[in-house]
Structures are given as structure tokens and as C-alpha cells.
PyMOL Python script that loads the backbone (N, CA, C, O; Angstrom):
from pymol import cmd

cmd.read_pdbstr("""\
ATOM      1  N   MET A   1    -180.964  24.769 -33.636  1.00  0.00           N
ATOM      2  CA  MET A   1    -179.893  24.189 -32.852  1.00  0.00           C
ATOM      3  C   MET A   1    -180.456  23.077 -31.968  1.00  0.00           C
ATOM      4  O   MET A   1    -181.571  23.186 -31.457  1.00  0.00           O
ATOM      5  N   PRO A   2    -179.685  22.016 -31.794  1.00  0.00           N
ATOM      6  CA  PRO A   2    -180.142  20.897 -30.973  1.00  0.00           C
ATOM      7  C   PRO A   2    -180.076  21.186 -29.479  1.00  0.00           C
ATOM      8  O   PRO A   2    -179.342  22.061 -29.020  1.00  0.00           O
ATOM      9  N   ILE A   3    -180.859  20.430 -28.749  1.00  0.00           N
ATOM     10  CA  ILE A   3    -180.859  20.500 -27.283  1.00  0.00           C
ATOM     11  C   ILE A   3    -180.049  19.321 -26.765  1.00  0.00           C
ATOM     12  O   ILE A   3    -180.305  18.176 -27.137  1.00  0.00           O
ATOM     13  N   TYR A   4    -179.070  19.598 -25.905  1.00  0.00           N
ATOM     14  CA  TYR A   4    -178.226  18.561 -25.322  1.00  0.00           C
ATOM     15  C   TYR A   4    -178.471  18.486 -23.823  1.00  0.00           C
ATOM     16  O   TYR A   4    -178.808  19.486 -23.189  1.00  0.00           O
ATOM     17  N   GLU A   5    -178.301  17.294 -23.262  1.00  0.00           N
ATOM     18  CA  GLU A   5    -178.465  17.083 -21.829  1.00  0.00           C
ATOM     19  C   GLU A   5    -177.096  17.007 -21.168  1.00  0.00           C
ATOM     20  O   GLU A   5    -176.180  16.363 -21.680  1.00  0.00           O
ATOM     21  N   TYR A   6    -176.968  17.677 -20.019  1.00  0.00           N
ATOM     22  CA  TYR A   6    -175.709  17.721 -19.282  1.00  0.00           C
ATOM     23  C   TYR A   6    -175.956  17.346 -17.824  1.00  0.00           C
ATOM     24  O   TYR A   6    -177.083  17.391 -17.331  1.00  0.00           O
ATOM     25  N   TYR A   7    -174.862  16.972 -17.147  1.00  0.00           N
ATOM     26  CA  TYR A   7    -174.922  16.605 -15.737  1.00  0.00           C
ATOM     27  C   TYR A   7    -173.813  17.337 -14.989  1.00  0.00           C
ATOM     28  O   TYR A   7    -172.664  17.347 -15.430  1.00  0.00           O
ATOM     29  N   CYS A   8    -174.156  17.949 -13.856  1.00  0.00           N
ATOM     30  CA  CYS A   8    -173.184  18.636 -13.009  1.00  0.00           C
ATOM     31  C   CYS A   8    -172.895  17.747 -11.806  1.00  0.00           C
ATOM     32  O   CYS A   8    -173.779  17.494 -10.988  1.00  0.00           O
ATOM     33  N   ALA A   9    -171.658  17.274 -11.702  1.00  0.00           N
ATOM     34  CA  ALA A   9    -171.262  16.428 -10.574  1.00  0.00           C
ATOM     35  C   ALA A   9    -171.128  17.233  -9.291  1.00  0.00           C
ATOM     36  O   ALA A   9    -171.225  16.672  -8.199  1.00  0.00           O
ATOM     37  N   ASN A  10    -170.909  18.520  -9.402  1.00  0.00           N
ATOM     38  CA  ASN A  10    -170.733  19.377  -8.235  1.00  0.00           C
ATOM     39  C   ASN A  10    -172.026  19.496  -7.417  1.00  0.00           C
ATOM     40  O   ASN A  10    -171.998  19.386  -6.192  1.00  0.00           O
ATOM     41  N   CYS A  11    -173.154  19.721  -8.095  1.00  0.00           N
ATOM     42  CA  CYS A  11    -174.419  19.887  -7.361  1.00  0.00           C
ATOM     43  C   CYS A  11    -175.440  18.798  -7.696  1.00  0.00           C
ATOM     44  O   CYS A  11    -176.599  18.889  -7.291  1.00  0.00           O
ATOM     45  N   ASN A  12    -175.010  17.759  -8.440  1.00  0.00           N
ATOM     46  CA  ASN A  12    -175.862  16.609  -8.757  1.00  0.00           C
ATOM     47  C   ASN A  12    -177.149  17.010  -9.477  1.00  0.00           C
ATOM     48  O   ASN A  12    -178.236  16.565  -9.108  1.00  0.00           O
ATOM     49  N   VAL A  13    -177.023  17.848 -10.503  1.00  0.00           N
ATOM     50  CA  VAL A  13    -178.172  18.365 -11.242  1.00  0.00           C
ATOM     51  C   VAL A  13    -178.044  17.989 -12.715  1.00  0.00           C
ATOM     52  O   VAL A  13    -176.957  18.070 -13.287  1.00  0.00           O
ATOM     53  N   GLU A  14    -179.146  17.580 -13.325  1.00  0.00           N
ATOM     54  CA  GLU A  14    -179.203  17.380 -14.771  1.00  0.00           C
ATOM     55  C   GLU A  14    -179.879  18.594 -15.377  1.00  0.00           C
ATOM     56  O   GLU A  14    -180.850  19.109 -14.823  1.00  0.00           O
ATOM     57  N   TYR A  15    -179.370  19.055 -16.516  1.00  0.00           N
ATOM     58  CA  TYR A  15    -179.939  20.233 -17.170  1.00  0.00           C
ATOM     59  C   TYR A  15    -179.744  20.130 -18.677  1.00  0.00           C
ATOM     60  O   TYR A  15    -178.967  19.303 -19.157  1.00  0.00           O
ATOM     61  N   GLU A  16    -180.453  20.973 -19.416  1.00  0.00           N
ATOM     62  CA  GLU A  16    -180.390  20.990 -20.869  1.00  0.00           C
ATOM     63  C   GLU A  16    -179.798  22.305 -21.340  1.00  0.00           C
ATOM     64  O   GLU A  16    -179.906  23.331 -20.668  1.00  0.00           O
ATOM     65  N   ALA A  17    -179.166  22.256 -22.513  1.00  0.00           N
ATOM     66  CA  ALA A  17    -178.614  23.459 -23.121  1.00  0.00           C
ATOM     67  C   ALA A  17    -178.811  23.391 -24.626  1.00  0.00           C
ATOM     68  O   ALA A  17    -178.588  22.349 -25.242  1.00  0.00           O
ATOM     69  N   ILE A  18    -179.226  24.497 -25.212  1.00  0.00           N
ATOM     70  CA  ILE A  18    -179.346  24.599 -26.664  1.00  0.00           C
ATOM     71  C   ILE A  18    -178.017  25.136 -27.168  1.00  0.00           C
ATOM     72  O   ILE A  18    -177.607  26.245 -26.826  1.00  0.00           O
ATOM     73  N   ARG A  19    -177.346  24.322 -27.995  1.00  0.00           N
ATOM     74  CA  ARG A  19    -176.020  24.693 -28.479  1.00  0.00           C
ATOM     75  C   ARG A  19    -175.844  24.239 -29.909  1.00  0.00           C
ATOM     76  O   ARG A  19    -176.552  23.339 -30.362  1.00  0.00           O
ATOM     77  N   PRO A  20    -174.909  24.847 -30.634  1.00  0.00           N
ATOM     78  CA  PRO A  20    -174.587  24.357 -31.965  1.00  0.00           C
ATOM     79  C   PRO A  20    -173.946  22.971 -31.876  1.00  0.00           C
ATOM     80  O   PRO A  20    -173.318  22.640 -30.870  1.00  0.00           O
ATOM     81  N   ALA A  21    -174.100  22.181 -32.903  1.00  0.00           N
ATOM     82  CA  ALA A  21    -173.541  20.828 -32.910  1.00  0.00           C
ATOM     83  C   ALA A  21    -172.030  20.853 -32.746  1.00  0.00           C
ATOM     84  O   ALA A  21    -171.458  19.905 -32.209  1.00  0.00           O
ATOM     85  N   SER A  22    -171.374  21.910 -33.193  1.00  0.00           N
ATOM     86  CA  SER A  22    -169.918  22.004 -33.068  1.00  0.00           C
ATOM     87  C   SER A  22    -169.479  22.117 -31.606  1.00  0.00           C
ATOM     88  O   SER A  22    -168.320  21.838 -31.298  1.00  0.00           O
ATOM     89  N   GLN A  23    -170.373  22.519 -30.701  1.00  0.00           N
ATOM     90  CA  GLN A  23    -170.046  22.652 -29.282  1.00  0.00           C
ATOM     91  C   GLN A  23    -170.697  21.573 -28.426  1.00  0.00           C
ATOM     92  O   GLN A  23    -170.748  21.700 -27.203  1.00  0.00           O
ATOM     93  N   ALA A  24    -171.190  20.523 -29.050  1.00  0.00           N
ATOM     94  CA  ALA A  24    -171.949  19.495 -28.332  1.00  0.00           C
ATOM     95  C   ALA A  24    -171.151  18.826 -27.222  1.00  0.00           C
ATOM     96  O   ALA A  24    -171.689  18.594 -26.139  1.00  0.00           O
ATOM     97  N   ASP A  25    -169.883  18.512 -27.462  1.00  0.00           N
ATOM     98  CA  ASP A  25    -169.088  17.784 -26.470  1.00  0.00           C
ATOM     99  C   ASP A  25    -168.346  18.700 -25.504  1.00  0.00           C
ATOM    100  O   ASP A  25    -167.742  18.220 -24.545  1.00  0.00           O
ATOM    101  N   ALA A  26    -168.381  19.986 -25.735  1.00  0.00           N
ATOM    102  CA  ALA A  26    -167.723  20.921 -24.827  1.00  0.00           C
ATOM    103  C   ALA A  26    -168.546  21.040 -23.544  1.00  0.00           C
ATOM    104  O   ALA A  26    -169.775  20.998 -23.600  1.00  0.00           O
ATOM    105  N   PRO A  27    -167.893  21.186 -22.394  1.00  0.00           N
ATOM    106  CA  PRO A  27    -168.644  21.331 -21.139  1.00  0.00           C
ATOM    107  C   PRO A  27    -169.550  22.566 -21.177  1.00  0.00           C
ATOM    108  O   PRO A  27    -169.164  23.613 -21.696  1.00  0.00           O
ATOM    109  N   ALA A  28    -170.747  22.430 -20.625  1.00  0.00           N
ATOM    110  CA  ALA A  28    -171.699  23.542 -20.555  1.00  0.00           C
ATOM    111  C   ALA A  28    -171.824  23.978 -19.102  1.00  0.00           C
ATOM    112  O   ALA A  28    -171.852  23.129 -18.211  1.00  0.00           O
ATOM    113  N   PRO A  29    -171.898  25.273 -18.841  1.00  0.00           N
ATOM    114  CA  PRO A  29    -172.003  25.732 -17.453  1.00  0.00           C
ATOM    115  C   PRO A  29    -173.320  25.295 -16.815  1.00  0.00           C
ATOM    116  O   PRO A  29    -174.381  25.372 -17.435  1.00  0.00           O
ATOM    117  N   CYS A  30    -173.234  24.838 -15.577  1.00  0.00           N
ATOM    118  CA  CYS A  30    -174.406  24.407 -14.818  1.00  0.00           C
ATOM    119  C   CYS A  30    -175.314  25.604 -14.548  1.00  0.00           C
ATOM    120  O   CYS A  30    -174.838  26.709 -14.289  1.00  0.00           O
ATOM    121  N   LYS A  31    -176.601  25.378 -14.609  1.00  0.00           N
ATOM    122  CA  LYS A  31    -177.568  26.454 -14.363  1.00  0.00           C
ATOM    123  C   LYS A  31    -177.640  26.824 -12.878  1.00  0.00           C
ATOM    124  O   LYS A  31    -178.076  27.924 -12.537  1.00  0.00           O
ATOM    125  N   SER A  32    -177.213  25.906 -11.986  1.00  0.00           N
ATOM    126  CA  SER A  32    -177.272  26.170 -10.546  1.00  0.00           C
ATOM    127  C   SER A  32    -176.000  26.801  -9.995  1.00  0.00           C
ATOM    128  O   SER A  32    -176.047  27.804  -9.283  1.00  0.00           O
ATOM    129  N   CYS A  33    -174.849  26.192 -10.339  1.00  0.00           N
ATOM    130  CA  CYS A  33    -173.597  26.638  -9.716  1.00  0.00           C
ATOM    131  C   CYS A  33    -172.565  27.186 -10.704  1.00  0.00           C
ATOM    132  O   CYS A  33    -171.489  27.615 -10.286  1.00  0.00           O
ATOM    133  N   SER A  34    -172.865  27.182 -11.987  1.00  0.00           N
ATOM    134  CA  SER A  34    -171.990  27.679 -13.062  1.00  0.00           C
ATOM    135  C   SER A  34    -170.718  26.865 -13.266  1.00  0.00           C
ATOM    136  O   SER A  34    -169.846  27.283 -14.027  1.00  0.00           O
ATOM    137  N   GLU A  35    -170.588  25.717 -12.608  1.00  0.00           N
ATOM    138  CA  GLU A  35    -169.452  24.825 -12.863  1.00  0.00           C
ATOM    139  C   GLU A  35    -169.695  24.099 -14.187  1.00  0.00           C
ATOM    140  O   GLU A  35    -170.850  23.903 -14.562  1.00  0.00           O
ATOM    141  N   PRO A  36    -168.637  23.691 -14.911  1.00  0.00           N
ATOM    142  CA  PRO A  36    -168.842  22.976 -16.175  1.00  0.00           C
ATOM    143  C   PRO A  36    -169.433  21.589 -15.945  1.00  0.00           C
ATOM    144  O   PRO A  36    -168.997  20.861 -15.053  1.00  0.00           O
ATOM    145  N   GLY A  37    -170.418  21.234 -16.748  1.00  0.00           N
ATOM    146  CA  GLY A  37    -171.054  19.927 -16.659  1.00  0.00           C
ATOM    147  C   GLY A  37    -170.656  19.055 -17.823  1.00  0.00           C
ATOM    148  O   GLY A  37    -170.138  19.548 -18.825  1.00  0.00           O
ATOM    149  N   GLN A  38    -170.893  17.771 -17.703  1.00  0.00           N
ATOM    150  CA  GLN A  38    -170.551  16.818 -18.750  1.00  0.00           C
ATOM    151  C   GLN A  38    -171.797  16.414 -19.521  1.00  0.00           C
ATOM    152  O   GLN A  38    -172.870  16.252 -18.940  1.00  0.00           O
ATOM    153  N   ARG A  39    -171.651  16.253 -20.818  1.00  0.00           N
ATOM    154  CA  ARG A  39    -172.776  15.873 -21.674  1.00  0.00           C
ATOM    155  C   ARG A  39    -173.208  14.442 -21.377  1.00  0.00           C
ATOM    156  O   ARG A  39    -172.372  13.559 -21.185  1.00  0.00           O
ATOM    157  N   GLN A  40    -174.523  14.221 -21.341  1.00  0.00           N
ATOM    158  CA  GLN A  40    -175.105  12.910 -21.093  1.00  0.00           C
ATOM    159  C   GLN A  40    -175.569  12.303 -22.406  1.00  0.00           C
ATOM    160  O   GLN A  40    -175.892  13.023 -23.351  1.00  0.00           O
ATOM    161  N   LEU A  41    -175.600  11.006 -22.461  1.00  0.00           N
ATOM    162  CA  LEU A  41    -176.148  10.306 -23.609  1.00  0.00           C
ATOM    163  C   LEU A  41    -177.661  10.333 -23.484  1.00  0.00           C
ATOM    164  O   LEU A  41    -178.203   9.902 -22.466  1.00  0.00           O
ATOM    165  N   SER A  42    -178.345  10.827 -24.491  1.00  0.00           N
ATOM    166  CA  SER A  42    -179.799  10.923 -24.423  1.00  0.00           C
ATOM    167  C   SER A  42    -180.421  10.289 -25.647  1.00  0.00           C
ATOM    168  O   SER A  42    -179.742  10.053 -26.646  1.00  0.00           O
ATOM    169  N   THR A  43    -181.700  10.016 -25.572  1.00  0.00           N
ATOM    170  CA  THR A  43    -182.413   9.422 -26.700  1.00  0.00           C
ATOM    171  C   THR A  43    -182.910  10.511 -27.629  1.00  0.00           C
ATOM    172  O   THR A  43    -183.135  11.647 -27.212  1.00  0.00           O
ATOM    173  N   PHE A  44    -183.076  10.159 -28.869  1.00  0.00           N
ATOM    174  CA  PHE A  44    -183.525  11.106 -29.877  1.00  0.00           C
ATOM    175  C   PHE A  44    -185.031  11.273 -29.783  1.00  0.00           C
ATOM    176  O   PHE A  44    -185.766  10.298 -29.622  1.00  0.00           O
ATOM    177  N   SER A  45    -185.483  12.506 -29.885  1.00  0.00           N
ATOM    178  CA  SER A  45    -186.907  12.802 -29.865  1.00  0.00           C
ATOM    179  C   SER A  45    -187.204  13.784 -30.983  1.00  0.00           C
ATOM    180  O   SER A  45    -186.445  14.728 -31.204  1.00  0.00           O
ATOM    181  N   PHE A  46    -188.301  13.566 -31.685  1.00  0.00           N
ATOM    182  CA  PHE A  46    -188.656  14.443 -32.791  1.00  0.00           C
ATOM    183  C   PHE A  46    -190.133  14.782 -32.701  1.00  0.00           C
ATOM    184  O   PHE A  46    -190.974  13.892 -32.580  1.00  0.00           O
ATOM    185  N   LYS A  47    -190.444  16.050 -32.758  1.00  0.00           N
ATOM    186  CA  LYS A  47    -191.823  16.486 -32.714  1.00  0.00           C
ATOM    187  C   LYS A  47    -191.968  17.688 -33.644  1.00  0.00           C
ATOM    188  O   LYS A  47    -191.201  18.648 -33.561  1.00  0.00           O
ATOM    189  N   SER A  48    -192.946  17.623 -34.514  1.00  0.00           N
ATOM    190  CA  SER A  48    -193.152  18.720 -35.443  1.00  0.00           C
ATOM    191  C   SER A  48    -194.610  18.756 -35.867  1.00  0.00           C
ATOM    192  O   SER A  48    -195.235  17.713 -36.054  1.00  0.00           O
ATOM    193  N   ASN A  49    -195.142  19.945 -36.016  1.00  0.00           N
ATOM    194  CA  ASN A  49    -196.507  20.100 -36.520  1.00  0.00           C
ATOM    195  C   ASN A  49    -196.524  20.222 -38.037  1.00  0.00           C
ATOM    196  O   ASN A  49    -197.583  20.127 -38.658  1.00  0.00           O
ATOM    197  N   THR A  50    -195.349  20.432 -38.640  1.00  0.00           N
ATOM    198  CA  THR A  50    -195.294  20.656 -40.075  1.00  0.00           C
ATOM    199  C   THR A  50    -194.702  19.503 -40.850  1.00  0.00           C
ATOM    200  O   THR A  50    -194.810  19.472 -42.076  1.00  0.00           O
ATOM    201  N   PHE A  51    -194.091  18.571 -40.186  1.00  0.00           N
ATOM    202  CA  PHE A  51    -193.444  17.458 -40.876  1.00  0.00           C
ATOM    203  C   PHE A  51    -193.967  16.157 -40.316  1.00  0.00           C
ATOM    204  O   PHE A  51    -194.088  15.991 -39.103  1.00  0.00           O
ATOM    205  N   SER A  52    -194.274  15.239 -41.207  1.00  0.00           N
ATOM    206  CA  SER A  52    -194.662  13.915 -40.748  1.00  0.00           C
ATOM    207  C   SER A  52    -193.698  12.907 -41.359  1.00  0.00           C
ATOM    208  O   SER A  52    -193.262  13.057 -42.501  1.00  0.00           O
ATOM    209  N   ALA A  53    -193.381  11.907 -40.604  1.00  0.00           N
ATOM    210  CA  ALA A  53    -192.459  10.882 -41.079  1.00  0.00           C
ATOM    211  C   ALA A  53    -193.077  10.152 -42.263  1.00  0.00           C
ATOM    212  O   ALA A  53    -194.294   9.976 -42.317  1.00  0.00           O
ATOM    213  N   PRO A  54    -192.258   9.732 -43.201  1.00  0.00           N
ATOM    214  CA  PRO A  54    -192.804   9.013 -44.353  1.00  0.00           C
ATOM    215  C   PRO A  54    -193.444   7.707 -43.924  1.00  0.00           C
ATOM    216  O   PRO A  54    -192.952   7.021 -43.029  1.00  0.00           O
ATOM    217  N   LYS A  55    -194.508   7.387 -44.550  1.00  0.00           N
ATOM    218  CA  LYS A  55    -195.190   6.134 -44.258  1.00  0.00           C
ATOM    219  C   LYS A  55    -194.479   5.029 -45.032  1.00  0.00           C
ATOM    220  O   LYS A  55    -194.442   5.036 -46.262  1.00  0.00           O
ATOM    221  N   LEU A  56    -193.922   4.091 -44.297  1.00  0.00           N
ATOM    222  CA  LEU A  56    -193.175   3.016 -44.927  1.00  0.00           C
ATOM    223  C   LEU A  56    -194.106   1.862 -45.235  1.00  0.00           C
ATOM    224  O   LEU A  56    -194.960   1.494 -44.428  1.00  0.00           O
ATOM    225  N   LYS A  57    -193.926   1.305 -46.406  1.00  0.00           N
ATOM    226  CA  LYS A  57    -194.734   0.148 -46.785  1.00  0.00           C
ATOM    227  C   LYS A  57    -194.102  -1.103 -46.190  1.00  0.00           C
ATOM    228  O   LYS A  57    -192.878  -1.227 -46.167  1.00  0.00           O
ATOM    229  N   PRO A  58    -194.921  -2.024 -45.713  1.00  0.00           N
ATOM    230  CA  PRO A  58    -194.353  -3.257 -45.167  1.00  0.00           C
ATOM    231  C   PRO A  58    -193.671  -4.051 -46.284  1.00  0.00           C
ATOM    232  O   PRO A  58    -194.126  -4.062 -47.427  1.00  0.00           O
ATOM    233  N   ALA A  59    -192.592  -4.701 -45.932  1.00  0.00           N
ATOM    234  CA  ALA A  59    -191.867  -5.513 -46.907  1.00  0.00           C
ATOM    235  C   ALA A  59    -192.724  -6.717 -47.272  1.00  0.00           C
ATOM    236  O   ALA A  59    -193.294  -7.380 -46.406  1.00  0.00           O
ATOM    237  N   THR A  60    -192.800  -6.976 -48.527  1.00  0.00           N
ATOM    238  CA  THR A  60    -193.564  -8.143 -48.987  1.00  0.00           C
ATOM    239  C   THR A  60    -192.624  -9.087 -49.697  1.00  0.00           C
ATOM    240  O   THR A  60    -191.684  -8.665 -50.371  1.00  0.00           O
ATOM    241  N   LYS A  61    -192.883 -10.347 -49.542  1.00  0.00           N
ATOM    242  CA  LYS A  61    -192.077 -11.352 -50.225  1.00  0.00           C
ATOM    243  C   LYS A  61    -192.586 -11.485 -51.655  1.00  0.00           C
ATOM    244  O   LYS A  61    -193.786 -11.368 -51.901  1.00  0.00           O
ATOM    245  N   PRO A  62    -191.686 -11.727 -52.589  1.00  0.00           N
ATOM    246  CA  PRO A  62    -192.134 -11.908 -53.967  1.00  0.00           C
ATOM    247  C   PRO A  62    -192.993 -13.170 -54.068  1.00  0.00           C
ATOM    248  O   PRO A  62    -192.719 -14.190 -53.436  1.00  0.00           O
ATOM    249  N   LYS A  63    -194.018 -13.064 -54.866  1.00  0.00           N
ATOM    250  CA  LYS A  63    -194.906 -14.218 -55.053  1.00  0.00           C
ATOM    251  C   LYS A  63    -194.209 -15.233 -55.945  1.00  0.00           C
ATOM    252  O   LYS A  63    -193.565 -14.889 -56.936  1.00  0.00           O
ATOM    253  N   ARG A  64    -194.358 -16.475 -55.566  1.00  0.00           N
ATOM    254  CA  ARG A  64    -193.759 -17.545 -56.349  1.00  0.00           C
ATOM    255  C   ARG A  64    -194.826 -18.143 -57.242  1.00  0.00           C
ATOM    256  O   ARG A  64    -195.963 -18.364 -56.826  1.00  0.00           O
ATOM    257  N   SER A  65    -194.440 -18.394 -58.456  1.00  0.00           N
ATOM    258  CA  SER A  65    -195.383 -19.077 -59.350  1.00  0.00           C
ATOM    259  C   SER A  65    -194.962 -20.535 -59.428  1.00  0.00           C
ATOM    260  O   SER A  65    -193.795 -20.854 -59.658  1.00  0.00           O
ATOM    261  N   TYR A  66    -195.907 -21.385 -59.237  1.00  0.00           N
ATOM    262  CA  TYR A  66    -195.633 -22.815 -59.275  1.00  0.00           C
ATOM    263  C   TYR A  66    -196.034 -23.379 -60.614  1.00  0.00           C
ATOM    264  O   TYR A  66    -197.117 -23.110 -61.133  1.00  0.00           O
ATOM    265  N   THR A  67    -195.131 -24.170 -61.159  1.00  0.00           N
ATOM    266  CA  THR A  67    -195.419 -24.874 -62.402  1.00  0.00           C
ATOM    267  C   THR A  67    -195.298 -26.369 -62.128  1.00  0.00           C
ATOM    268  O   THR A  67    -194.895 -26.777 -61.039  1.00  0.00           O
ATOM    269  N   ALA A  68    -195.622 -27.117 -63.043  1.00  0.00           N
ATOM    270  CA  ALA A  68    -195.557 -28.559 -62.881  1.00  0.00           C
ATOM    271  C   ALA A  68    -194.114 -29.014 -62.660  1.00  0.00           C
ATOM    272  O   ALA A  68    -193.868 -29.985 -61.944  1.00  0.00           O
ATOM    273  N   ASP A  69    -193.162 -28.311 -63.274  1.00  0.00           N
ATOM    274  CA  ASP A  69    -191.753 -28.718 -63.141  1.00  0.00           C
ATOM    275  C   ASP A  69    -191.224 -28.503 -61.722  1.00  0.00           C
ATOM    276  O   ASP A  69    -190.562 -29.388 -61.181  1.00  0.00           O
ATOM    277  N   ASN A  70    -191.497 -27.360 -61.113  1.00  0.00           N
ATOM    278  CA  ASN A  70    -190.947 -27.128 -59.777  1.00  0.00           C
ATOM    279  C   ASN A  70    -191.856 -27.665 -58.687  1.00  0.00           C
ATOM    280  O   ASN A  70    -191.414 -27.750 -57.541  1.00  0.00           O
ATOM    281  N   ALA A  71    -193.087 -28.028 -58.967  1.00  0.00           N
ATOM    282  CA  ALA A  71    -193.983 -28.604 -57.967  1.00  0.00           C
ATOM    283  C   ALA A  71    -193.526 -29.994 -57.568  1.00  0.00           C
ATOM    284  O   ALA A  71    -193.742 -30.410 -56.430  1.00  0.00           O
ATOM    285  N   GLU A  72    -192.900 -30.718 -58.479  1.00  0.00           N
ATOM    286  CA  GLU A  72    -192.427 -32.067 -58.183  1.00  0.00           C
ATOM    287  C   GLU A  72    -191.238 -32.037 -57.231  1.00  0.00           C
ATOM    288  O   GLU A  72    -191.041 -32.976 -56.460  1.00  0.00           O
ATOM    289  N   SER A  73    -190.436 -30.963 -57.275  1.00  0.00           N
ATOM    290  CA  SER A  73    -189.250 -30.902 -56.424  1.00  0.00           C
ATOM    291  C   SER A  73    -189.609 -30.508 -54.997  1.00  0.00           C
ATOM    292  O   SER A  73    -188.757 -30.625 -54.116  1.00  0.00           O
ATOM    293  N   LEU A  74    -190.826 -30.047 -54.725  1.00  0.00           N
ATOM    294  CA  LEU A  74    -191.246 -29.684 -53.377  1.00  0.00           C
ATOM    295  C   LEU A  74    -191.563 -30.910 -52.644  1.00  0.00           C
ATOM    296  O   LEU A  74    -191.943 -30.849 -51.475  1.00  0.00           O
TER     297      LEU A  74
END
""", "prot")
cmd.dss("prot")
cmd.show_as("cartoon", "prot")
cmd.util.cbc("prot")
cmd.orient("prot")
């Protein structure tokens, strides 16, 4: 289950909650005062000891072959 970040306007506290994706936008109870908090926009973070991101090859431009015919037009 993903971790979501929430903010409680009542006590001015930011906190995290592990919830199913289906409940991501539903208010989560504050850990300090139990009032419902609003979900915050957060950045994605990924950390794993068992998975590594695929190594992407840099894009290369196709090599152009020059002939006598197209060399004159350059």
C-alpha cells in the first residue's frame, strides 16, 4: 500500500498514512488531534533493494552516409 501525506489545519501538523489507493483522497484522521486532514501533493520516491531501474541507452542519431550526389547539395 502507498504512503500518502496529509495536513491537519486544526493543529498545523503534516503526517503520513499508509492507505489503499482507493482511499487516497479521503480525509485521514490526524495523529495529534484525530480531526480529518487533507491530502497533500507529494513527490514520488522509490527505494528497493531487490529492484533496479532499467538502464536506458542514450538516444543516438542515425549515421548519415555521404555520397557524391548528396555532398554537392550541402
